[in-house]
C-alpha positions as CSV (number, residue, x, y, z in Angstrom):
1,M,81.8,85.2,107.9
2,S,82.2,81.9,109.6
3,E,80.0,80.0,107.7
4,N,81.1,76.9,106.3
5,L,80.6,77.7,102.5
6,P,80.5,75.3,99.6
7,T,82.5,76.2,96.7
8,T,80.6,77.3,93.5
9,S,83.0,77.2,90.9
10,G,84.9,73.9,91.1
11,D,88.5,74.1,91.1
12,G,89.5,77.7,90.5
13,T,93.5,77.0,90.8
14,A,93.8,77.7,86.8
15,S,91.9,80.9,86.9
16,V,93.9,82.2,89.9
17,V,97.3,81.1,88.2
18,E,95.9,82.9,85.2
19,L,95.4,85.9,87.1
20,A,98.7,86.0,88.6
21,Q,100.4,85.2,85.3
22,E,98.7,88.4,83.9
23,L,99.8,90.5,87.2
24,I,103.3,88.9,87.2
25,R,103.5,90.0,83.4
26,R,102.9,93.4,84.1
27,P,106.1,95.2,85.8
28,S,105.3,97.0,89.0
29,R,108.6,97.9,90.5
30,A,108.4,100.0,93.7
31,G,109.3,103.8,92.6
32,I,110.6,102.3,88.9
33,D,107.3,101.3,86.9
34,D,104.0,102.5,86.5
35,Y,101.5,101.0,88.6
36,G,98.9,101.8,86.0
37,P,99.3,98.6,83.9
38,V,99.1,96.2,86.6
39,L,96.0,98.2,88.3
40,G,94.4,98.0,85.2
41,V,94.7,94.4,85.1
42,L,92.9,94.1,88.6
43,E,90.3,96.7,87.7
44,G,89.4,94.8,84.9
45,W,88.9,91.3,86.7
46,L,87.0,92.9,89.1
47,A,84.7,94.7,87.0
48,S,84.2,91.9,84.7
49,R,82.9,90.3,88.0
50,A,81.0,93.1,89.3
51,L,82.7,93.1,92.1
52,P,82.8,96.4,93.7
53,H,85.9,97.9,94.3
54,R,87.8,101.4,94.5
55,R,91.1,103.1,94.1
56,L,92.5,104.2,97.3
57,H,94.6,107.5,97.3
58,D,96.9,108.9,99.9
59,G,97.1,112.2,101.2
60,Q,98.7,113.9,98.3
61,G,96.3,112.1,95.9
62,Q,98.3,109.5,94.7
63,V,97.1,106.2,94.1
64,A,97.9,103.9,97.0
65,G,95.9,100.9,96.3
66,L,92.5,99.2,95.6
67,L,90.1,98.0,97.9
68,V,87.4,95.6,97.4
69,E,84.5,95.2,99.7
70,I,82.4,92.6,100.3
71,A,79.4,93.6,102.6
72,G,77.5,90.9,103.8
73,G,73.7,91.2,104.6
74,R,74.1,91.0,108.6
75,P,76.2,92.8,111.0
76,G,79.6,91.5,112.1
77,P,83.0,91.4,112.3
78,W,85.1,92.3,109.1
79,W,87.9,90.5,107.9
80,T,90.7,91.8,105.8
81,V,93.3,90.4,103.4
82,D,96.0,92.3,102.2
83,A,98.7,91.2,99.1
84,C,101.0,94.1,97.7
85,I,101.2,94.3,93.9
86,D,104.2,96.0,93.8
87,T,107.3,94.1,94.0
88,A,110.8,94.8,94.8
89,P,113.8,95.7,91.7
90,Y,114.6,92.9,89.5
91,G,118.3,93.4,90.6
92,D,120.8,92.0,88.1
93,E,118.6,90.7,85.4
94,A,121.4,88.8,84.1
95,A,121.4,86.5,87.4
96,W,118.0,85.3,86.4
97,S,117.4,82.0,84.9
98,F,114.3,83.0,83.5
99,P,112.8,86.7,82.7
100,P,111.8,88.6,85.9
101,D,108.3,89.3,84.2
102,S,107.8,85.7,82.7
103,G,104.7,84.7,84.4
104,D,105.2,81.4,82.9
105,V,104.5,77.9,84.5
106,V,107.2,75.7,84.6
107,D,107.4,72.2,86.0
108,G,104.7,73.2,88.3
109,W,106.7,76.5,89.4
110,L,105.0,80.0,88.7
111,L,107.7,82.0,87.5
112,G,108.6,85.8,87.9
113,R,109.1,88.5,90.5
114,G,105.8,88.7,92.2
115,A,105.1,85.2,92.2
116,A,105.8,84.5,96.0
117,D,105.5,88.1,97.3
118,S,102.6,88.9,96.8
119,K,100.6,89.2,93.2
120,L,99.7,85.4,93.2
121,A,98.0,86.3,96.9
122,A,96.4,89.0,95.2
123,A,94.9,87.0,92.6
124,L,93.8,84.2,95.1
125,F,92.0,87.2,97.4
126,C,90.5,88.4,94.3
127,H,89.1,85.1,93.8
128,L,87.9,84.7,97.4
129,A,85.9,88.1,96.8
130,A,84.5,86.7,93.5
131,E,83.1,83.3,95.4
132,L,81.8,85.1,98.5
133,H,80.1,88.2,96.5
134,P,77.0,86.0,95.3
135,R,76.1,85.0,98.3
136,A,77.1,88.3,100.7
137,A,73.3,89.1,101.9
138,D,73.8,85.4,103.5
139,L,77.0,86.6,105.1
140,T,77.7,87.9,108.7
141,G,80.1,90.8,108.7
142,G,82.2,91.6,105.3
143,L,85.4,90.9,103.6
144,A,87.7,93.7,102.7
145,V,90.4,93.0,100.1
146,L,93.5,95.3,100.1
147,L,95.7,95.6,96.8
148,D,98.6,97.7,98.0
149,I,100.8,99.1,95.4
150,D,103.1,100.9,97.7
151,E,104.3,98.1,100.0
152,H,107.8,97.9,98.7
153,T,108.8,101.6,98.8
154,G,108.0,101.1,102.7
155,A,105.7,103.5,102.8
156,F,102.9,101.2,103.0
157,G,100.3,104.0,101.4
158,G,97.5,101.6,100.9
159,A,97.5,100.2,104.4
160,G,97.6,103.6,105.9
161,V,94.8,104.6,103.5
162,L,92.9,101.5,105.0
163,T,93.3,102.2,108.7
164,E,92.2,105.9,108.3
165,L,89.0,104.4,106.5
166,T,88.8,102.0,109.3
167,H,88.9,104.9,111.7
168,E,85.9,106.7,109.7
169,F,83.3,103.7,108.8
170,L,84.9,100.6,108.2
171,Q,84.9,98.2,110.9
172,V,87.7,96.1,110.5
173,S,87.8,93.2,113.1
174,W,90.7,90.8,111.4
175,V,93.5,91.6,109.1
176,L,95.3,88.8,107.5
177,C,98.7,89.7,105.3
């Protein structure tokens, strides 16, 4: 994956922000909210672009995240990028100057829980996978995008499942979080 690749879709900033907004507008507070809505947004976005993805399940059968895998056409090292899609609780909502699930952009700032950690990164990593997918056959190695829904509980379930998969068949060489 060390090739210098020209962009094919122009400036994708607006699309990244739009996906991040949809994620922020789906509350996914660790241990509080149902993760189904935020997973649904991601799965719909990935499926609409024919990106190979699957849900990861922990040892108890609970969903722990999503994994997007873009395999290159030649053997080589795999890169993994990881972003959590669960968030910390909102705390005192009256202390917020905007709704925690706003997702609005105001004066150039994306607002809401998960804008900085880490729904924006999840949106960016999905776009990275979409950019690489059409030319995967020309690449060496691969890209794994881990979208963990169990980070803010402290359990890191998605990362744990990925570690188990790495030992079984996925040969990850680099992990960026």
